[in-house]
C-alpha positions as CSV (number, residue, x, y, z in Angstrom):
1,X,0.0,0.0,0.0
2,X,1.3,3.4,-0.9
3,X,2.4,6.2,1.4
4,X,1.7,9.8,1.0
5,X,4.5,11.7,-0.3
6,X,4.7,15.4,-2.1
7,X,5.8,13.5,-5.3
8,X,2.2,12.3,-5.7
9,X,0.5,15.8,-5.6
10,X,3.1,18.5,-6.1
11,X,2.5,19.1,-9.8
12,X,-1.1,19.9,-9.3
13,X,-0.7,21.9,-6.2
14,X,-2.4,25.5,-6.9
15,X,0.0,28.2,-7.9
16,X,-0.5,31.9,-8.3
17,X,0.7,33.9,-11.5
18,X,0.8,37.7,-12.1
19,X,-2.3,38.0,-14.3
20,X,-4.6,36.3,-11.7
21,X,-7.2,38.1,-9.3
22,X,-8.7,36.6,-6.2
23,X,-11.6,34.8,-7.8
24,X,-9.1,32.9,-10.0
25,X,-8.0,31.3,-6.8
26,X,-11.7,30.3,-5.6
27,X,-14.2,31.2,-3.0
28,X,-14.6,29.0,0.0
29,X,-17.6,29.2,2.3
30,X,-17.5,27.8,5.8
31,X,-20.8,27.4,7.7
32,X,-20.1,28.8,11.4
33,X,-20.8,26.7,14.2
34,X,-23.5,28.1,16.5
35,X,-21.7,27.5,19.9
36,X,-18.2,26.2,19.4
37,X,-17.0,29.2,17.1
38,X,-13.3,28.6,17.8
39,X,-13.4,25.6,15.6
40,X,-15.0,27.5,12.8
41,X,-12.3,30.2,13.2
42,X,-9.5,27.7,13.1
43,X,-10.9,26.0,9.8
44,X,-11.4,29.6,8.3
45,X,-7.9,30.8,8.9
46,X,-6.3,27.6,7.8
47,X,-8.6,27.8,4.6
48,X,-7.2,31.2,3.8
49,X,-3.5,30.5,4.5
50,X,-3.8,27.6,1.7
51,X,-4.1,30.6,-0.9
52,X,-7.7,30.5,-1.3
53,X,-8.7,33.9,-3.0
54,X,-11.6,34.5,-0.6
55,X,-12.9,32.9,2.4
56,X,-16.4,33.5,3.8
57,X,-18.0,32.5,7.1
58,X,-21.7,32.3,7.1
59,X,-23.2,32.8,10.5
60,X,-26.5,33.3,12.1
61,X,-27.2,36.8,13.4
62,X,-26.6,35.7,17.0
63,X,-23.1,34.7,16.5
64,X,-21.9,37.0,13.7
65,X,-20.7,39.7,16.0
66,X,-18.3,37.0,17.6
67,X,-16.9,36.0,14.1
68,X,-16.6,39.6,13.0
69,X,-14.5,40.6,16.1
70,X,-12.4,37.5,16.4
71,X,-11.7,36.6,12.6
72,X,-8.9,38.5,10.7
73,X,-10.1,41.3,8.5
74,X,-9.3,39.2,5.3
75,X,-12.2,36.7,6.2
76,X,-15.5,37.8,5.4
77,X,-18.4,37.2,7.7
78,X,-22.2,37.1,6.6
79,X,-25.1,36.9,9.0
80,X,-27.3,35.1,6.5
81,X,-26.6,31.2,6.9
82,X,-28.5,30.5,3.6
83,X,-26.6,33.1,1.5
84,X,-25.2,31.7,-1.9
85,X,-23.2,33.1,-4.7
86,X,-22.3,31.6,-8.2
87,X,-18.6,32.4,-7.4
88,X,-18.4,29.9,-4.5
89,X,-16.2,27.0,-5.3
90,X,-16.0,24.9,-2.1
91,X,-18.0,24.4,1.0
92,X,-17.2,23.2,4.6
93,X,-19.8,22.0,7.0
94,X,-19.7,20.8,10.6
95,X,-16.4,22.2,12.2
96,X,-17.4,23.1,15.7
97,X,-21.1,22.2,15.1
98,X,-24.0,22.6,12.5
99,X,-26.1,25.8,12.1
100,X,-27.8,24.4,9.1
101,X,-28.4,21.0,7.4
102,X,-25.7,20.2,4.8
103,X,-26.6,20.5,1.2
104,X,-26.2,16.8,0.2
105,X,-26.9,17.5,-3.6
106,X,-24.2,20.2,-4.2
107,X,-22.2,20.0,-7.3
108,X,-19.3,21.7,-5.6
109,X,-16.7,20.1,-3.5
110,X,-18.2,19.8,-0.2
111,X,-16.3,18.8,3.1
112,X,-18.5,17.1,6.1
113,X,-16.5,17.3,9.1
114,X,-17.5,16.6,12.8
115,X,-21.2,17.2,13.4
116,X,-21.9,17.0,9.6
117,X,-20.9,13.4,9.6
118,X,-24.0,12.6,11.6
119,X,-27.1,11.2,9.8
120,X,-25.6,10.9,6.4
121,X,-27.6,10.0,3.4
122,X,-26.8,6.4,2.1
123,X,-25.1,7.7,-1.0
124,X,-23.4,11.0,-1.8
125,X,-21.4,11.9,-4.9
126,X,-17.5,11.8,-5.4
127,X,-17.2,15.5,-4.7
128,X,-18.0,15.1,-1.2
129,X,-15.1,14.5,1.4
130,X,-15.7,13.0,4.8
131,X,-13.2,13.8,7.4
132,X,-13.8,11.6,10.5
133,X,-11.6,10.8,13.3
134,X,-12.0,7.0,14.5
135,X,-15.1,7.5,16.8
136,X,-16.9,9.6,14.2
137,X,-16.1,7.0,11.5
138,X,-17.5,4.1,13.7
139,X,-20.6,5.9,14.4
140,X,-21.1,6.9,10.8
141,X,-20.3,3.3,9.6
142,X,-21.2,1.0,12.5
143,X,-21.6,-2.2,10.4
144,X,-18.2,-2.4,8.6
145,X,-15.6,-5.0,9.5
146,X,-12.0,-5.4,8.9
147,X,-8.9,-3.4,9.2
148,X,-8.9,0.4,9.2
149,X,-7.9,0.5,5.7
150,X,-10.5,-2.1,4.7
151,X,-13.3,-0.3,6.4
152,X,-12.3,3.2,4.9
153,X,-12.2,1.7,1.5
154,X,-15.6,-0.1,1.9
155,X,-17.2,3.2,3.3
156,X,-15.9,5.3,0.4
157,X,-17.1,2.7,-2.2
158,X,-20.6,2.3,-0.4
159,X,-21.2,6.2,0.0
160,X,-19.5,7.1,-3.1
161,X,-17.5,9.9,-1.5
162,X,-13.8,10.5,-0.6
163,X,-12.8,9.8,3.1
164,X,-10.0,11.2,5.0
165,X,-9.9,8.9,8.2
166,X,-7.8,10.7,10.6
167,X,-5.3,9.0,13.0
168,X,-1.7,8.5,13.9
169,X,-2.0,6.9,10.5
170,X,-4.4,8.8,8.3
171,X,-6.0,7.0,5.6
172,X,-7.1,8.9,2.4
173,X,-9.5,6.9,0.2
174,X,-11.4,7.7,-2.9
175,X,-14.5,5.9,-4.2
176,X,-12.8,4.6,-7.3
177,X,-10.6,2.5,-4.9
178,X,-7.4,4.7,-4.6
179,X,-6.1,4.7,-1.1
180,X,-3.0,6.3,0.5
181,X,-1.6,6.0,4.1
182,X,0.0,8.9,5.8
183,X,2.4,8.6,8.7
184,X,4.0,11.8,8.2
185,X,2.7,13.6,11.3
186,X,3.6,14.4,15.0
187,X,1.8,12.8,18.0
188,X,1.3,16.4,19.2
189,X,-1.5,16.6,16.9
190,X,-3.6,14.8,19.3
191,X,-5.1,18.2,20.7
192,X,-8.4,19.9,20.2
193,X,-8.7,21.7,17.0
194,X,-6.2,20.3,14.8
195,X,-9.0,18.4,12.8
196,X,-10.6,21.7,12.1
197,X,-7.5,23.1,10.8
198,X,-7.1,20.1,8.5
199,X,-10.9,20.5,7.2
200,X,-10.1,24.2,6.6
201,X,-6.8,23.3,4.7
202,X,-8.7,20.6,2.3
203,X,-11.3,23.3,1.7
204,X,-8.8,25.9,0.7
205,X,-7.3,23.5,-1.8
206,X,-10.4,22.3,-3.2
207,X,-11.7,26.0,-3.7
208,X,-8.8,26.5,-5.9
209,X,-9.9,23.4,-8.0
210,X,-7.1,21.1,-7.1
211,X,-8.1,17.5,-7.9
212,X,-10.0,16.0,-4.7
213,X,-7.9,12.8,-4.0
214,X,-4.6,14.9,-4.5
215,X,-6.0,17.8,-2.3
216,X,-6.6,15.6,0.6
217,X,-3.3,14.0,0.2
218,X,-1.6,17.5,0.2
219,X,-3.5,18.9,3.1
220,X,-2.8,15.9,5.3
221,X,0.8,15.8,4.4
222,X,1.3,19.6,5.0
223,X,-0.7,19.3,8.2
224,X,1.7,16.6,9.4
225,X,4.7,18.6,8.3
226,X,3.6,21.7,10.2
227,X,3.1,19.5,13.4
228,X,6.7,18.0,13.2
229,X,8.3,21.3,12.6
230,X,6.3,22.8,15.7
231,X,6.9,19.7,18.0
232,X,6.0,19.7,21.8
233,X,3.7,22.4,23.0
234,X,1.7,22.4,19.7
235,X,-1.7,23.9,20.0
236,X,-4.1,24.1,16.9
237,X,-3.9,27.7,16.4
238,X,0.0,27.3,15.8
239,X,-0.6,25.4,12.5
240,X,-2.0,28.1,10.0
241,X,0.9,30.4,10.8
242,X,3.4,27.5,10.3
243,X,2.0,26.8,6.8
244,X,3.6,30.3,5.7
245,X,7.0,28.4,6.0
246,X,6.2,25.0,4.2
247,X,3.6,25.6,1.4
248,X,5.0,24.7,-1.9
249,X,6.1,27.6,-4.2
250,X,7.1,26.0,-7.3
């Protein structure tokens, strides 16, 4: 079984050139959590760090002030949770909680994380990406048997979506049967909020139209590389800034 490495995705990693403007690099929408707003903020900041042209957090009016005062000025906040726009290129639901039922019919790359992994439909499409940790995976797919890799592969084929099964060894699976293992990571990632950062990183790459399987692989590897460089004492908010030092530029 193949292990994740930059050689597998570097050639399709998004790059910026002189004549581009922000919308050439995508518009990511992140649905803000109604209570655990810190998770949404981590995801949004990580998403922006990946080079996304524009990141918008959609919030209810009750939490909009929290997001507007705590997020950096380059991240937009809208207080209409149902807002949509034709320029949006990727969506993220679930980090920190759900304020709206996910759209299970979207044609856009759509990441379902944390609470968005509950009550999944029986089938999605390959433009959906599920990012469970072990406990969330077991609850979402309780009847699957076998090794972690076998179960992740079966789940991806059954629901017809990509899956990033997080853990000390993260498993990245496409519904067509492609699978990668990732052990390029630090044990210090075992702390609150790091999964929200990863979900935001994947969203940022997908917003820039990077192929889904390669975007998941790249985000997982870079997330792990950031953790290895930070080392002991890591907290989730350290990760987005560390990306400045490790993102591929050529």
